[in-house]
N, C-alpha and C positions, 0 to 999 in steps of 0.2 A: 706520155713521154717523159722519162725520168730527167732530171735535171742534169746539166752537163757537170762533169767531175771538176774538182779543184784543181787548177793548173799545177802540174808537178814542178818541183824545183830544177833548175837548170843544172846541167853537168857541173862537176867542180872546175873553177877556174874561170867560168863565164860570169858576167856581171849578173847581179840578182835585183838590181833596182827594178827593170821592167817586169820582171817575175812577181815581185811583191806589189807592184801597182795592179797587176793583173788579178792576183789574188784578193787584193783589197776590193777591187771593183766586182769580182765575182761575188762576194758576200753582200756588197752594197746594193746590187741590183735586187737581191732577194729580201733585203730588209729595210727599204726605204731610205737607203743612203747611209745605213749603219752597218757597223760589224762588231761582233764580240771580241773582246781581247783574247779569250780562250781559243775562239776559232782561228784567229790569225796565228796564234803560236801553235796550235794543232796542226796547222797547214804547212808549217815549216819555218815561219818567222824565228828568228832568235830574239831574245830579250833586247839585246844590243840593237838590233835592226829595227825593232819595233820603236824603241826610244829614239833612234836616229831619224825615223820618219816623222815621229811627233815633234821633235825639236826643229825639224825643217818645215814644218806645216804641211806636209803632205797627208798626214793623218792628225784628228784633232781628237783630245780627250773629253769626253761628255759624261763621264761616269766612271766609277772604278772598274766597271765591266764592259763599258761601251765606248766605240770608237766611231766618230763620224769620218767619212771618207769624201774629202772635198776635191774630187777630180772633176774634170770638165764635164764627166756624166752625172754629176751631182752638184749642180751650181748652187742650191740652197744652202750648202754648208760652206761655201767659200766665204773667207773674212772672219771666221771665228779664230780667237786666240787659243792657245793650247790649253789655258787654264779656264777656258769658258766653263761656267758651272752648268752641268747637265740639269741641275734641279730646277732650272727655269724651263726646261722643255714642257714639262706638263702644265706649268703656270701659263705658258704662252698658247698652249692649245685650249686652256679653258678660260682665257681672256683675263687671268688673274694676275699677270705679272705687273709689279708695281715699280720697278726700277728702270734706268735708261739706259742699260746696256745695249750694246750694238747688236745683240743676237736677233735673229729674225724672230717675230712673234707669230708662231702657228695658231691662228684663230679657230674658234670653236667650228665656226661655219665650215672651215676646211674638213670637218669630220661629219658633216650631215649627210654625206653622199660616199658613195664607194671611191676608190682612188680614181683619179683622172687617168685617162689613157695617156701614157708617156710617150713621147717621141723616141726615135732611134738614139738620140743623143743625150736624153735626159732620164732621171730617175725621179719617180713621184715619191715626195717625201711627206706627203699628208699624214701617214700612219706612223711616221718616225717616233712620235711621243709614246705610241702603244707599244712598240718594240722596245723603246727605252724603259718604260714603266715596268714591263715584264722582266727585263734583265736586271734591273736594279732594285727591285721590290723584295725579293726573297726566294727561297728555294722553291722550284717547281711551281713559280708564280703563272698565273694565267689570267686574262680580261675575264670580267664577269659583269653581269648586269646589263646595263644600257650601253657600256663600252664594248662589250662583246657582240651586242646586236649591231652597234655601229660598224664595227669591223666585219661583221657579217653582210653588211651592205644596206642597214635600215637608214632611212632618211627622215627628215621632219622633225629631230629632236637635237636640241643643243646641250651638250655636256657643261657641267659645272666643275667636274673632276673626272679623273680615270678611275674606274673600279677594278680593284684586283684581288683574287682569291689565291690563298696558299693553304696547304694541307695544314691541320693542327699540329702544333708543335715546330712548325718551320721557323727557322730564323728569318725575320723581317727586317727591312730597312725603311723607315718612314721617309716620305718626301712631301713637300708642299704640293698640292694639286692631286695627290693620290690617295685613295682610300684603301687600305689593305684590310681583309677580313681573313681570319683563320677559320677553316670548315673541317668537320670531320669527314665529310664526303665531298670532294670537289667537283666529282660529275664527270662524264665523258668530255674529252676535250677534242676540239676540231684540229686538222692537220694545219700546218703553216704557222700563222701568227697564232700563239698558244691563246685559246679562249674556250669557255664553256660552250657546250652546245646550245643551240638556241632556245630549246623549250625550257631547260633549266635556267638560262640566262634571262628569260622572259619572267619567269616566276620570280627570280631574285631581284630584277629590275623593279617589279611592282612592289616586292616587299620593302625595298630600299627607298622608295619614292618619297618626296617631301609632303605629298598630300594624296588624297583619294583621287583628285582630278589626274593628278600626274601619274597614278598608278594605273588609272583606266586607259591613259593616253599610251602607255608602255605596254598594254596589253593588246591594245587594238593594232597598233602601228605594226609590229612584226607579223601579225595574222593577215592584216589586209595587204601588206607588201609581199607577202608569201616568204618571209624569212624563216617561219615557222608554220607546220601544218596544224590546223585546229585540233585534230585528234591526237597529235603528239603532245600539244600543250595540256589539253585535258587529262591525258594519260599521265603525264608528269605530275600535274597538280594533285591527282589521286594519291600520290606517293608522299605527299607532304603532309607531315603528322602535326606540327605547330608552325604557326605562322603570325607575324603581326598582321593586323586588320584582316583576320582570316574570313569572318563572314562576308566582308565586303568583297574580297577577292575571289571567294567562293562564287558569289552571285555574278560578278562582272565575266570571271572567266567561263562560266555555263552560258551567260547571254552571248558572248563573242563566239564561244565553240560549239554551242549546243542549243540552238534556237528554240527546239521543242521544250525546253525546260526553262526558258527565260521569262522574266517579268512581263506579264500581259494584260490582258483585259480584267481578269478577276482581282488582281493586285491594283489595277486603276480604280476599279469600283470600291475597294476598300479605301484608297486614298480620298475618294469622293465622300463616303460616308463619314471618315474622320474629319473632314474639312465641313461637313454640314451642308454639302452639295446634294442637288438631286441625284437619285439613283439613275444611272444610264441604262439604256437598253443594249445589250450585248450582242454582236453579230448579227446587226439588222440588216434583211435583205433589200437591195436596191437594184435598178437597171444600170448598166454601165455600157461603154462603146463596144465590148465584146461579150455582152450578154449580162447575166446575172453577176452581182458583186456582192460581197459581204463586208459590211463596214465593221471596224473594231468595235467602237462604242458610238452611240448616238444618244442625244437628250430630246425629250419631247419638244423642246423649243426651237430644234432644228440645227443645232450645234453638234457637229461630227468631230470626234477625236481618233486619229489614226495613230497606233503605237507602232512605231518603225523598230523593228529588230536591226542587228548589225548588218544583216544580209541585205536589207533595203539600199545599202550604199554601194553594192557591188554589182558589176557588170551592167546589164541593161535594166536592172530593177528600178532605177530612178525614172527611166522612160514610162514604164508600166504604171509607177506610182502616180506620175504626173497626170496621165490619162485618165486614171482612176479618180484622182482628187478633182480635176476640172469637171468630169462627168457629174460628181456631187454637187459642186459648186454651181454648176448650170441648173440644178433642180431647186434653187433657192435656198441652199444651205451653206453655212461657213465650215470650212474644215481646218482643224487645228493639227498640226503634225508634231508629235513627241518621239524623240528618240529613246529607245528604252534605257541607254546610258543616262540620258537626261534625268529619267525618274529616278536613277540610282543615286546620281550626283547632286541634283537640286531640285527636288520634287515640289517643294514650296513655290518656286518661281513659276513652273509650269502649271500648277493647281491655280495660282493667282491668274494665269492668262485665260484658264477654263472659267473660273468664275466670272471674269470680266467678259468672256464671250458669251456666257449664259445669260448675264445681265443685258448685253447689247441686243441679243436675239429675242428675249423676253420683252423688252421694250419696243423693238422694231416692228 
């Protein structure tokens, strides 16, 4: 269903105040309580009318391009002064605001989930800082990286800034709490709140992560939450020619998206040799609750190590894994479970546990 049209101006001679309020509300409900100055003027506001509404507090300036609409339908914007500094919107959303202004602090936790369902008399303003950052950061700006994924619906990750990308050569306007990157290719954009499509945003989120651990998280979350399809992410990654932490990202993306090529028993055996541990027996046959089962790796002492790919956390896989592990344990064996991403991120810690398990089983 197409969105309703912008209300038409009243016939000449009739009051324009109610019409202006209706136009402002029309844009506010689509942009989390905000409207672009250019949209209001394009809808028929005169500059004098816009200034009059700003002076009267019916509208609030929160940036050169952005107007807050503090009507009864947008209660969160009530109480702001005309000269409220819109720069503090992104600081509020990232929890980095340091002054004592009366402005409502939009906390990062508000951005950890899709917008809440608003009642008939309210407009959800949770993503208002995203609209503000897009409108105030530069020409053809769009959310990118983790910010784009959160706008798409990803949860479980807290932003410390808003990520914006603009075309190479575009004029940019830096703001606290907003990181702007100029790119030769912006990539396909999603409709509505301007944002890079999920597969590209996932790759860039991982590239811009502060650590390998955070990069792995930003690959896993959108795939597990079905923000991006695994095959789309893998296809997008194959188009990337140069990248920070390329070898690590290549391994993790293949682990997450294509289990057939993930790190597994052969790599684990190599890790054991490098640590001076006994050579494990790979794919040892045992009996389980549903017949024969194959163990990932087993040692002569009775220690079993199961290498869990990303798929082991999906659907009913944990149930089958529990039955399998319990069946092995009841055969007087110890079972250690190691997620494949754990071997990517911290192999030493897991191999320490393997070594400890071998010592216990050898003594026992």
